[in-house]
C-alpha positions in Angstrom: 67.7 -11.3 66.5 68.7 -10.0 63.0 71.1 -11.5 60.6 72.5 -10.1 57.4 74.9 -11.8 55.0 76.4 -10.0 52.0 78.2 -11.6 49.1 79.4 -10.1 45.8 79.7 -13.0 43.3 77.6 -13.0 40.1 76.5 -15.8 37.9 74.8 -14.9 34.6 71.7 -16.9 34.0 68.8 -15.9 31.8 65.3 -17.2 31.1 66.0 -17.4 27.4 67.2 -19.9 24.8 67.2 -18.4 21.4 68.1 -15.2 19.6 65.2 -12.8 19.8 63.7 -14.4 22.9 62.7 -12.2 25.9 65.6 -11.7 28.4 64.8 -11.7 32.1 67.7 -10.3 34.0 67.7 -8.6 37.3 71.3 -7.4 37.4 71.5 -4.4 39.7 68.1 -5.0 41.2 67.2 -5.8 44.8 64.3 -8.1 45.5 62.7 -8.6 48.9 60.9 -11.9 49.5 59.0 -12.3 52.7 58.8 -15.8 54.1 61.7 -16.7 51.8 63.1 -19.6 53.7 60.8 -22.3 52.4 58.1 -23.1 49.9 57.0 -20.5 47.4 59.3 -17.9 49.0 62.3 -20.1 48.7 61.6 -20.9 45.1 61.2 -17.2 44.4 64.5 -16.4 46.2 66.4 -19.1 44.2 65.0 -18.0 40.9 65.6 -14.3 41.3 69.1 -15.0 42.6 69.8 -17.1 39.5 68.7 -14.1 37.4 71.3 -11.9 39.0 69.1 -10.1 41.6 70.3 -9.3 45.1 67.8 -11.1 47.2 66.7 -10.3 50.7 64.6 -12.9 52.5 62.7 -12.7 55.8 61.8 -15.4 58.3 59.8 -15.3 61.5 60.9 -18.3 63.7 62.7 -21.0 61.6 66.2 -19.6 61.6 67.7 -23.0 60.6 65.8 -23.2 57.4 66.4 -19.5 56.7 70.2 -19.8 57.1 70.2 -22.9 54.9 68.3 -21.1 52.2 70.6 -18.0 52.3 73.7 -20.2 52.1 72.3 -21.8 49.0 72.1 -18.4 47.4 75.5 -17.2 48.7 77.5 -17.8 45.5 75.1 -16.0 43.3 74.9 -12.5 44.5 74.7 -10.0 47.4 72.0 -11.4 49.5 70.5 -10.6 53.0 68.6 -12.4 55.7 66.4 -10.7 58.3 64.1 -11.8 61.1 60.6 -10.3 60.8 57.3 -10.8 62.6 55.2 -8.9 60.1 52.1 -9.2 62.3 53.6 -6.5 64.5 53.5 -3.0 63.0 56.6 -1.7 64.9 58.6 -4.7 63.8 57.8 -3.9 60.2 59.0 -0.3 60.7 62.2 -1.4 62.4 62.8 -4.0 59.7 62.6 -1.5 56.9 64.9 1.0 58.7 67.5 -1.7 59.2 67.2 -3.2 55.7 67.6 0.2 54.0 70.8 0.7 55.9 72.2 -2.3 54.1 70.2 -2.0 50.9 69.4 1.6 50.0 67.4 0.4 46.9 64.4 -1.8 46.7 63.1 -2.7 43.2 60.7 -5.7 43.9 58.7 -6.7 46.9 57.2 -10.2 46.9 54.7 -10.5 49.8 54.7 -14.3 50.3 54.8 -14.8 54.1 51.5 -15.8 55.7 49.7 -18.1 58.2 47.1 -20.8 57.6 45.3 -21.6 60.8 42.5 -24.1 61.1 39.5 -22.9 63.1 36.3 -24.7 62.3 33.4 -22.6 63.5 31.4 -25.5 64.9 34.4 -26.9 66.8 36.6 -24.2 68.3 36.0 -22.1 71.4 35.1 -18.4 71.0 38.6 -17.5 72.4 40.3 -19.7 69.8 38.1 -18.3 67.1 39.1 -14.7 68.0 42.8 -15.6 68.3 42.8 -17.3 64.8 41.2 -14.3 63.2 43.5 -11.8 64.9 46.7 -13.7 64.0 45.6 -14.4 60.5 44.4 -10.8 59.6 47.4 -9.2 61.4 49.8 -11.3 59.4 48.2 -11.9 56.0 46.5 -8.6 55.5 47.6 -5.8 57.9 51.2 -7.0 57.9 51.2 -7.0 54.1 49.6 -3.6 54.0 52.4 -2.3 56.2 55.1 -3.8 54.1 53.5 -2.2 51.0 53.4 1.1 52.8 57.2 1.2 53.5 58.1 -0.4 50.2 56.1 2.0 48.2 57.6 5.0 50.0 61.1 3.8 48.9 59.9 3.0 45.4 58.3 6.4 45.0 61.6 7.9 46.0 63.3 5.8 43.3 60.7 6.6 40.7 59.4 3.0 40.3 59.2 -0.5 41.4 57.1 -3.7 41.5 54.9 -5.2 44.3 53.8 -8.8 43.9 51.3 -10.1 46.4 50.8 -13.9 46.8 47.0 -14.5 47.2 45.1 -17.8 47.0 42.4 -19.7 45.3 40.7 -19.7 48.6 39.9 -16.0 48.2 37.3 -17.0 45.6 36.1 -20.4 46.5 36.2 -20.1 50.3 38.0 -22.1 53.0 35.4 -23.7 55.3 38.0 -24.8 57.8 40.2 -21.7 57.5 37.7 -18.8 57.0 40.0 -16.1 58.3 42.6 -17.2 55.7 40.1 -16.9 52.8 39.0 -13.5 54.1 42.5 -12.3 54.5 43.3 -13.2 50.9 40.1 -11.7 49.5 41.0 -8.5 51.4 44.6 -8.7 50.0 43.2 -8.8 46.5 41.0 -5.7 47.1 43.8 -3.9 48.8 46.3 -4.7 46.0 44.0 -3.4 43.3 43.4 -0.2 45.3 47.1 0.3 45.6 47.6 -0.4 41.9 45.5 2.6 41.1 47.2 4.8 43.8 50.8 3.9 42.9 50.6 3.8 39.0 51.3 7.5 38.7 54.6 6.8 40.6 55.6 4.1 38.1 54.9 1.3 40.6 52.8 -1.7 39.5 51.0 -4.1 41.8 50.4 -7.7 40.8 48.5 -10.5 42.4 49.2 -14.3 42.0 46.5 -16.6 43.3 47.8 -20.2 43.6 45.7 -23.3 44.4 47.3 -26.0 46.4 51.1 -26.0 46.0 53.6 -28.8 46.6 56.4 -27.9 48.9 58.6 -29.6 51.4 55.8 -29.0 54.0 53.0 -30.6 51.9 54.7 -33.5 50.3 53.8 -36.0 52.9 50.1 -34.9 52.9 50.0 -35.0 49.1 51.2 -38.6 49.2 48.2 -39.6 51.4 44.7 -40.5 50.3 43.5 -37.0 51.1 46.3 -35.6 49.0 45.2 -37.7 46.1 41.8 -36.2 46.3 43.4 -32.7 46.2 45.3 -33.6 43.1 42.1 -34.8 41.4 40.6 -31.4 41.7 42.7 -30.4 38.7 42.3 -32.1 35.3 46.2 -32.3 35.3 45.8 -34.6 38.3 48.5 -32.7 40.2 49.0 -29.6 42.2 51.3 -26.6 41.3 54.9 -26.6 42.1 56.5 -23.7 44.0 58.8 -23.1 41.0 55.7 -22.5 38.7 54.6 -19.7 41.0 58.1 -18.3 41.2 58.3 -18.1 37.4 55.1 -16.1 37.2 56.5 -13.7 39.9 59.7 -13.3 37.8 57.7 -12.4 34.7 55.6 -9.8 36.6 58.7 -8.3 38.1 60.5 -7.9 34.8 60.4 -4.8 32.7 57.5 -4.6 30.2 54.7 -6.1 32.3 53.6 -2.9 34.1 50.3 -2.7 32.3 49.2 -6.0 34.0 49.0 -4.0 37.2 46.0 -4.9 39.4 45.5 -8.1 37.5 45.0 -11.4 39.3 46.5 -14.5 37.7 45.3 -18.0 38.8 47.7 -20.9 39.1 45.4 -23.7 40.1 45.5 -26.1 37.1 41.9 -25.4 36.2 40.8 -26.7 39.6 38.7 -23.6 40.2 37.3 -21.5 37.3 36.1 -17.9 37.6 35.2 -15.2 35.0 
């Protein structure tokens, strides 16, 4: 089932306050945000829409949340909503064919969608272990690779674009209860840096954002628990990141003038995990 909504109303908003400040404006740009119905993806969709971009969001199963999100963006631009199971290569191919029928230009791809499946090695069965790895890698790594493939082909045709991949602190510190997730994000980092080298001659930059724990509508209840308090204490700020903080970094990376940060990985974890 595929849904597409198109609107043509603009609202001019800028990330600027004073004369001489940097303007971030995506008028005339099309931005694709996978997993854009909630959490970091929703924050990205809202921010880019407020900066005059035409925003396309994908969802996998939660159509109610997706339709609610796209409706919230409706008055701000020409936006689209598509169902996508990115773990299936044929679905990714069909999605791009359909999307490009409605949006013949793609300027920014934000790969946000992913899965986070618990599979403790000393507790799960071998069958569950295999299933967790297969689903995680096919969604978080192979699926993202396929999205990058089709997006980059379109961007090469346009002579430029931006790809922003949402990684994780877990790629560096490990995830004992979610090892496939950590592995998928470590692989995502390596793949992104490889693509950054391959695509730079085509004026396409690839950027990686690695958040720590992020407060969203799905994590609020947990963060208010005793275990959540321990998570907050991992940072000297005594809190976790907000989805809006991640979205602001994505907007900066996607704007003109930041191409030379291609292949870089930026941490958003409140100094909860340090690396050099």
